[in-house]
C-alpha positions in Angstrom: 6.7 15.1 4.2 7.7 11.8 5.9 9.5 11.0 9.2 13.3 11.1 8.5 14.0 8.1 10.6 11.5 6.0 8.6 12.8 7.2 5.3 16.4 6.3 6.0 16.1 3.3 8.2 19.1 2.3 10.3 21.2 5.1 8.8 21.8 7.5 11.9 20.2 11.0 11.9 23.6 12.5 12.3 24.4 11.3 8.7 21.2 11.6 6.8 20.4 15.1 8.2 23.3 16.3 6.3 21.6 15.3 3.0 18.0 16.0 4.0 17.6 18.8 6.8 14.6 17.7 8.9 12.0 20.2 10.3 11.0 20.5 13.9 9.1 17.2 13.7 11.8 15.2 12.2 10.1 15.2 8.9 12.0 15.5 5.5 10.4 16.6 2.2 9.3 14.0 -0.3 7.2 14.0 -3.4 5.0 11.7 -5.7 6.5 11.9 -9.0 4.3 9.9 -11.4 5.6 9.0 -15.0 3.5 9.4 -18.2 5.0 7.6 -21.3 3.5 8.2 -24.8 4.7 5.4 -27.0 2.7 6.7 -30.1 0.3 3.7 -29.6 -0.3 3.8 -25.9 -0.3 6.5 -23.2 0.8 4.8 -20.1 0.7 6.3 -16.6 3.0 4.6 -14.0 1.5 5.2 -10.6 -1.3 7.4 -9.7 -0.3 9.2 -6.5 -2.2 9.1 -3.1 -5.5 10.8 -4.3 -7.9 12.4 -1.9 -10.3 9.7 -0.8 -9.1 9.6 2.9 -10.1 11.9 5.7 -8.3 15.0 7.1 -6.8 13.1 9.8 -5.1 10.7 7.4 -3.5 13.6 5.4 -2.7 15.3 8.6 -0.1 12.8 9.5 1.3 13.0 5.9 2.0 16.8 6.1 1.1 17.6 2.5 2.9 20.6 1.2 3.0 22.5 -2.2 0.3 22.8 -4.7 1.4 20.3 -7.4 -1.1 17.8 -8.5 -1.5 15.1 -11.1 -4.1 17.2 -13.0 -1.6 20.1 -13.2 1.1 17.8 -14.4 -1.0 16.4 -17.1 -2.1 19.9 -18.3 1.6 21.2 -18.4 2.3 18.0 -20.5 -0.5 18.7 -22.9 -2.5 15.6 -22.0 -5.8 15.0 -20.3 -6.9 12.1 -18.1 -9.0 10.6 -21.0 -5.9 10.2 -23.0 -4.5 7.5 -20.8 -4.8 3.9 -22.2 -3.0 2.2 -19.4 -2.2 2.6 -15.7 0.6 0.5 -14.4 0.9 0.3 -10.6 4.4 -0.5 -9.5 2.7 -1.7 -6.2 -0.4 -1.0 -4.3 0.7 1.1 -1.3 -1.8 4.0 -0.8 0.5 6.9 -2.4 0.9 4.9 -5.7 -2.7 3.7 -6.3 -5.0 6.2 -4.5 -5.2 8.7 -7.2 -6.7 6.1 -9.7 -10.3 6.5 -8.4 -12.0 9.4 -6.6 -15.4 9.7 -4.9 -18.4 10.7 -6.7 -20.6 13.6 -5.8 -22.4 11.5 -3.0 -18.9 10.6 -1.5 -20.0 7.1 -1.4 -18.9 5.6 -4.8 -15.5 5.4 -6.3 -15.4 6.4 -9.9 -12.4 6.0 -12.3 -10.1 9.1 -12.9 -8.7 7.5 -16.1 -11.8 6.5 -17.7 -10.5 5.0 -20.8 -7.5 3.0 -19.1 -6.7 -0.6 -18.4 -4.8 -1.4 -15.2 -1.8 -3.5 -14.8 -0.3 -5.0 -11.6 1.9 -7.8 -10.6 -0.1 -10.9 -9.4 2.3 -11.4 -6.6 1.6 -7.8 -5.3 -2.2 -8.3 -5.6 -2.0 -11.4 -3.6 0.2 -9.8 -1.1 -1.8 -6.7 -0.7 -5.2 -8.5 -0.2 -3.6 -10.7 2.5 -1.3 -8.2 4.2 0.9 -8.8 7.1 0.4 -6.6 10.2 3.5 -4.6 9.6 2.5 -3.4 6.2 -1.3 -3.6 6.4 -1.7 0.2 6.9 -0.1 0.9 3.5 -2.9 -1.1 1.7 -6.2 0.8 1.8 -9.3 -1.1 0.6 -11.1 2.0 -0.9 -8.1 2.6 -3.0 -7.3 -1.0 -4.3 -10.8 -2.6 -4.3 -12.2 -0.3 -7.0 -9.3 -1.3 -9.3 -10.3 -4.9 -9.1 -14.1 -4.2 -9.2 -13.7 -2.2 -12.4 -13.0 -5.5 -14.4 -10.2 -3.8 -16.0 -7.3 -5.2 -14.0 -4.9 -7.2 -15.7 -2.1 -9.3 -13.8 1.5 -9.3 -14.8 2.8 -12.8 -13.9 6.5 -12.5 -14.7 9.3 -10.2 -15.8 9.3 -9.4 -19.5 8.2 -7.0 -22.3 5.1 -5.1 -21.6 5.0 -3.5 -25.0 7.8 -2.5 -27.5 10.5 -0.5 -25.6 9.1 -1.1 -22.2 10.4 -4.1 -20.1 9.1 -4.9 -16.6 11.4 -6.1 -13.8 10.3 -7.2 -10.5 11.7 -6.7 -6.9 10.6 -8.1 -3.6 12.4 -6.3 -0.8 10.2 -3.2 -0.4 7.0 -5.2 -1.0 6.3 -8.3 -2.8 6.1 -8.1 -6.6 7.0 -4.4 -7.2 7.3 -3.6 -10.9 10.1 -1.5 -12.0 9.9 -0.6 -15.7 12.9 0.0 -17.9 12.0 2.3 -20.8 13.8 2.7 -24.0 13.4 6.1 -25.6 15.5 8.1 -28.2 18.2 5.5 -27.9 18.5 5.8 -24.0 17.2 3.6 -21.3 15.4 4.9 -18.2 14.5 3.0 -15.1 11.5 4.4 -13.1 12.7 3.1 -9.6 9.5 3.9 -7.6 10.1 2.7 -4.0 12.9 0.3 -4.8 15.2 3.3 -4.8 13.0 6.1 -3.5 15.5 9.1 -3.9 19.1 9.6 -5.1 20.1 9.7 -1.4 19.2 5.9 -1.2 21.5 4.9 -3.8 24.2 3.7 -1.3 23.5 0.1 -0.3 22.8 0.5 3.4 20.3 3.4 2.8 17.0 1.3 3.0 13.8 2.7 4.4 12.1 1.2 7.4 9.2 0.6 5.1 10.8 -2.2 3.4 9.6 -5.4 4.6 12.8 -7.4 3.6 15.7 -4.9 3.9 18.4 -7.4 3.2 16.6 -8.6 0.1 16.5 -4.8 -0.9 20.2 -4.5 -0.5 20.9 -7.6 -2.5 18.5 -6.5 -5.1 19.8 -2.9 -5.3 23.5 -4.1 -5.6 22.6 -6.3 -8.7 20.4 -3.7 -10.2 23.0 -0.9 -9.8 25.6 -2.9 -11.6 23.2 -3.7 -14.4 22.1 0.0 -14.6 25.8 1.1 -14.7 26.6 -1.4 -17.3 23.7 -0.5 -19.5 23.8 3.3 -19.0 20.4 3.5 -17.4 19.1 7.0 -16.3 17.2 6.5 -13.1 13.9 8.4 -12.7 13.0 8.9 -9.0 9.5 9.1 -7.7 10.0 10.5 -4.3 13.0 12.8 -4.6 11.7 16.3 -4.4 15.2 17.8 -5.5 16.5 15.2 -8.1 14.3 14.1 -11.0 16.7 12.0 -12.9 20.3 11.0 -12.7 23.0 8.9 -14.5 25.3 6.8 -12.5 29.1 6.4 -12.0 31.4 4.0 -10.0 33.0 5.8 -7.0 35.2 4.5 -4.2 32.0 4.4 -2.1 30.0 2.5 -4.7 27.7 3.3 -7.6 26.3 6.7 -7.0 24.6 9.5 -9.0 26.6 11.1 -11.6 24.9 13.8 -13.5 21.5 15.0 -12.0 19.0 16.5 -14.3 15.4 16.9 -15.5 13.9 14.5 -18.1 13.4 17.5 -20.4 17.2 18.3 -20.3 17.9 14.7 -21.5 15.4 15.1 -24.4 16.9 18.2 -25.5 20.3 16.5 -25.9 18.8 13.5 -27.7 
């Protein structure tokens, strides 16, 4: 759960509450939907969730709900953590990197959850996260990101380009500096895992920008360009934080580029 005003920024509650009904504390439901991609040569995890290394007070303000977990998701998909060859962090906010490491039995040492994986992150995001501004500093937690660097397995992405065959990395700088958004080609279709760039399908309209974004006007410009690219190239968008809509196609409407067909990834696979 997250504060509705923060999730929707300057959009009035009288408008966004028709899309997401808030609870008594003004919270709206969110989720952490990580993406696992098996290329046949690599098993790549995009983002790792928030993990459980913080104290009860920390999670008390996040109003966790449901019993889904990364471990259950892997088991359902027929994989185990040891299968992962690469973990790509779209950025280092706590809810995207925290699950990559866990405390050992003593509670004093962070150990890798994905023991066979290499880690990937944009250099711009690393430099930004390790020298945060006061507004964003609370989203970067040392015990989450430092073990990634100290592992000796962190690799920096310098520029946009192909990560591996069929996976292209784009970068955006409105939500946070150097956020990676992967474009994935599979079965003749293209998928964009839009992370916090477009957190939910409700954020497709240009003015719907969370208060979390450090440069909201840049986000709006980036989103406008990206949505035209996505529509032109028939991208399916995969939402990381939308608890209701996993994936959608796009279409042009009088109100701009919005969600068209809303579906689960498995439904697309069945029609491929």
